[in-house]
N, C-alpha and C positions, 0 to 999 in steps of 0.2 A: 755608609757608616761614616759619622763625621768623627774625626779625632781632635781631642783638644788640644789647643797649643802649648806643650810642654814646655817649661824653661830649660834653656840649654846650659844648665849648669850641674856639675856633678852632685849625687846624692850624698848627703853626708850623715854622721852618726845621729848628730841633732835632729835632722829631718825624720830617720827612722825612728828614733825614741819618742818623739813627740806624736807621731803617728800610732805608734803602738800603744802610749798612754792613752789616747783618744779611743782606741779600740778597746782597750781595758776598762774605760768609763764606762761604756756603752754595754759591756759584758756584765758588770758587775750590777748595773740597774736591771738588766734583762735576770739577772740570777736572782736578786731580791724579789722581784715581782713572780716567778716562779716558784721560789720556795714557800713564800707564803700561801699561794694557791695549793702548793703539793701538800702542805702541811694541813689545809682545811680537808681537802679530799681525803687524804689519810685518815684524819680523825673520824671522818663520816663513815670511811669503808669499816673501820675498827667497830665503832658503834654498831654498824650494821650486821657483821659478823657475830659479834657476842648477842645480839638480838636474836638473831636467826638461830644461833647455838642453843639459847635459853629457850625458845619458845619450841625448837625441835625436842629438846629434851623433857620438856613439860608434857609436850603429846605423847611421847613416847612412853612416860612414866604412867601416864592415864591408861593406857592401853593394855598394860603389862601389871598393874595393879591386881594383887590376889586379895580376895577377901578372905580370911581365915575366921570360921565361927567356932567358937570354943562353948560347948554344952557340960555342964554338969550332970550327972546322974544321981 
């Protein structure tokens, strides 16, 4: 395993802050990408559930439809 030559100076608060800001930038980019994908997948899932519920209800309604015939004497 090769180790990189690290500078032999103390780590300062500025060094830590700079690295944290870099990491935060990457996290924000990933979050935006995942959020738009999740929104699209959620919308498709909602439409699918509504369509399935509609079709299932329509079929059940056809199966249980009672025909009442009224005759006058």
